[in-house]
C-alpha positions as CSV (number, residue, x, y, z in Angstrom):
1,G,16.8,-31.1,-12.6
2,L,14.3,-28.5,-13.6
3,I,13.8,-25.5,-11.3
4,S,11.0,-22.9,-11.5
5,E,13.0,-20.0,-10.2
6,P,15.1,-18.4,-13.0
7,E,18.4,-16.8,-12.4
8,V,17.9,-13.1,-13.1
9,T,20.5,-10.4,-13.3
10,V,19.4,-6.8,-13.6
11,H,21.6,-4.5,-15.6
12,S,20.9,-0.8,-16.4
13,F,21.9,-0.1,-20.0
14,C,24.5,2.5,-20.7
15,D,25.8,4.1,-23.9
16,D,28.6,1.5,-24.1
17,D,26.2,-1.5,-24.2
18,I,25.8,-2.9,-27.8
19,F,24.1,-6.2,-27.3
20,V,22.2,-8.4,-24.9
21,I,22.2,-12.2,-24.7
22,F,19.4,-14.3,-23.4
23,A,20.5,-17.9,-23.1
24,S,19.5,-21.1,-21.4
25,D,21.9,-22.8,-19.0
26,G,22.8,-25.3,-21.7
27,I,24.9,-22.5,-23.2
28,W,26.4,-21.2,-19.9
29,Q,27.2,-24.6,-18.5
30,M,29.5,-25.3,-21.4
31,I,30.8,-21.9,-22.6
32,D,32.4,-19.4,-20.3
33,N,30.8,-16.0,-20.1
34,D,34.0,-14.2,-21.1
35,D,34.4,-16.4,-24.1
36,V,30.9,-15.6,-25.3
37,M,31.4,-11.9,-24.8
38,R,34.7,-11.9,-26.7
39,S,33.2,-13.8,-29.6
40,M,30.1,-11.7,-29.9
41,G,32.0,-8.4,-29.4
42,T,34.5,-9.4,-32.1
43,K,31.6,-10.2,-34.6
44,L,30.0,-6.9,-34.0
45,L,33.2,-4.9,-34.3
46,Q,34.0,-6.6,-37.6
47,H,30.8,-5.0,-39.0
48,K,31.0,-1.8,-37.1
49,P,30.3,0.6,-40.1
50,D,27.5,-1.3,-41.8
51,A,25.6,-2.9,-38.9
52,V,25.1,-6.2,-40.6
53,Y,22.6,-8.2,-38.6
54,E,23.2,-11.4,-40.7
55,E,26.6,-11.8,-38.9
56,L,24.9,-11.6,-35.5
57,E,22.6,-14.4,-36.5
58,N,25.5,-16.5,-37.8
59,A,27.4,-15.8,-34.5
60,T,24.3,-16.9,-32.5
61,Q,24.0,-20.1,-34.5
62,K,27.8,-20.8,-34.0
63,L,27.4,-20.3,-30.3
64,V,24.6,-22.9,-30.2
65,R,26.6,-25.4,-32.3
66,E,29.6,-25.0,-30.1
67,A,27.6,-25.6,-26.9
68,N,26.0,-28.7,-28.5
69,I,29.4,-30.1,-29.5
70,M,30.7,-29.6,-26.0
71,W,27.6,-31.4,-24.5
72,Q,28.1,-34.3,-26.9
73,D,31.8,-34.5,-26.1
74,E,31.2,-34.5,-22.3
75,F,28.0,-36.5,-22.0
76,E,27.6,-38.4,-25.3
77,D,23.9,-39.2,-25.2
78,Y,22.6,-36.2,-23.2
79,T,22.3,-32.6,-24.2
80,D,20.6,-29.9,-22.1
81,D,18.4,-27.3,-23.5
82,I,20.5,-25.0,-25.7
83,S,18.6,-21.8,-26.5
84,C,20.0,-18.4,-27.3
85,V,18.8,-15.0,-28.5
86,I,21.2,-12.2,-29.1
87,A,19.9,-8.7,-29.7
88,R,21.8,-5.7,-30.8
89,I,20.7,-2.8,-28.6
90,G,23.1,0.0,-29.3
91,K,25.6,1.5,-31.8
92,I,29.2,0.6,-32.0
93,K,31.3,3.7,-31.6
Protein backbone atom coordinates (compact mmCIF):
# COMPACT_ATOMS: atom_id res chain seq x y z
CA GLY A 1 0.00 0.00 0.00
CA LEU A 2 0.82 3.64 -0.11
CA ILE A 3 2.42 5.27 2.90
CA SER A 4 2.84 8.97 3.56
CA GLU A 5 6.10 8.68 5.48
CA PRO A 6 9.10 8.43 3.13
CA GLU A 7 12.17 6.41 4.00
CA VAL A 8 14.94 8.98 4.33
CA THR A 9 18.66 8.46 4.69
CA VAL A 10 20.93 11.40 5.50
CA HIS A 11 24.42 11.25 4.06
CA SER A 12 27.07 13.94 4.32
CA PHE A 13 28.87 14.28 1.01
CA CYS A 14 32.61 13.74 0.89
CA ASP A 15 35.22 14.16 -1.82
CA ASP A 16 34.83 10.50 -2.89
CA ASP A 17 31.10 10.80 -3.69
CA ILE A 18 30.46 11.08 -7.43
CA PHE A 19 26.73 10.53 -7.84
CA VAL A 20 23.45 10.41 -5.95
CA ILE A 21 20.40 8.29 -6.78
CA PHE A 22 16.83 9.23 -5.95
CA ALA A 23 14.57 6.28 -6.74
CA SER A 24 11.16 4.95 -5.84
CA ASP A 25 10.65 1.62 -4.13
CA GLY A 26 9.79 0.10 -7.50
CA ILE A 27 13.52 0.14 -8.22
CA TRP A 28 14.80 -0.94 -4.80
CA GLN A 29 12.32 -3.80 -4.39
CA MET A 30 13.61 -5.44 -7.56
CA ILE A 31 17.27 -4.49 -7.80
CA ASP A 32 19.79 -4.83 -4.99
CA ASN A 33 21.47 -1.63 -3.82
CA ASP A 34 24.96 -3.07 -4.44
CA ASP A 35 24.03 -4.03 -8.03
CA VAL A 36 22.78 -0.50 -8.71
CA MET A 37 25.95 1.05 -7.28
CA ARG A 38 28.23 -1.28 -9.25
CA SER A 39 26.39 -0.57 -12.50
CA MET A 40 26.35 3.21 -12.07
CA GLY A 41 29.94 3.35 -10.84
CA THR A 42 31.10 1.33 -13.84
CA LYS A 43 29.31 3.66 -16.25
CA LEU A 44 30.85 6.75 -14.69
CA LEU A 45 34.34 5.25 -14.60
CA GLN A 46 34.13 4.35 -18.31
CA HIS A 47 33.77 8.05 -19.09
CA LYS A 48 36.08 9.35 -16.41
CA PRO A 49 38.13 11.74 -18.55
CA ASP A 50 35.34 13.32 -20.56
CA ALA A 51 32.41 13.48 -18.09
CA VAL A 52 29.82 12.34 -20.65
CA TYR A 53 26.41 12.87 -19.13
CA GLU A 54 24.69 11.06 -22.00
CA GLU A 55 25.96 7.79 -20.60
CA LEU A 56 24.51 8.58 -17.20
CA GLU A 57 21.10 9.13 -18.80
CA ASN A 58 21.43 5.84 -20.70
CA ALA A 59 22.39 4.02 -17.51
CA THR A 60 19.38 5.51 -15.70
CA GLN A 61 17.03 4.38 -18.46
CA LYS A 62 18.57 0.90 -18.37
CA LEU A 63 18.01 0.71 -14.61
CA VAL A 64 14.32 1.60 -15.05
CA ARG A 65 13.94 -0.96 -17.86
CA GLU A 66 15.57 -3.69 -15.79
CA ALA A 67 13.28 -3.00 -12.83
CA ASN A 68 10.24 -3.06 -15.13
CA ILE A 69 11.29 -6.41 -16.63
CA MET A 70 11.77 -7.87 -13.15
CA TRP A 71 8.31 -6.66 -12.05
CA GLN A 72 6.73 -8.20 -15.15
CA ASP A 73 8.58 -11.49 -14.61
CA GLU A 74 7.49 -11.72 -10.99
CA PHE A 75 3.98 -10.23 -11.02
CA GLU A 76 2.92 -10.35 -14.71
CA ASP A 77 0.11 -7.78 -14.67
CA TYR A 78 1.34 -5.51 -11.86
CA THR A 79 4.19 -3.02 -11.84
CA ASP A 80 4.93 -0.68 -8.94
CA ASP A 81 5.99 2.91 -9.53
CA ILE A 82 9.44 2.92 -11.12
CA SER A 83 11.02 6.36 -10.93
CA CYS A 84 14.69 7.20 -10.86
CA VAL A 85 16.92 10.27 -11.04
CA ILE A 86 20.68 9.96 -10.96
CA ALA A 87 22.74 13.11 -10.55
CA ARG A 88 26.47 13.41 -10.85
CA ILE A 89 27.73 15.45 -7.91
CA GLY A 90 31.48 15.19 -8.01
CA LYS A 91 34.53 14.51 -10.10
CA ILE A 92 35.91 11.06 -10.72
CA LYS A 93 39.52 10.99 -9.63
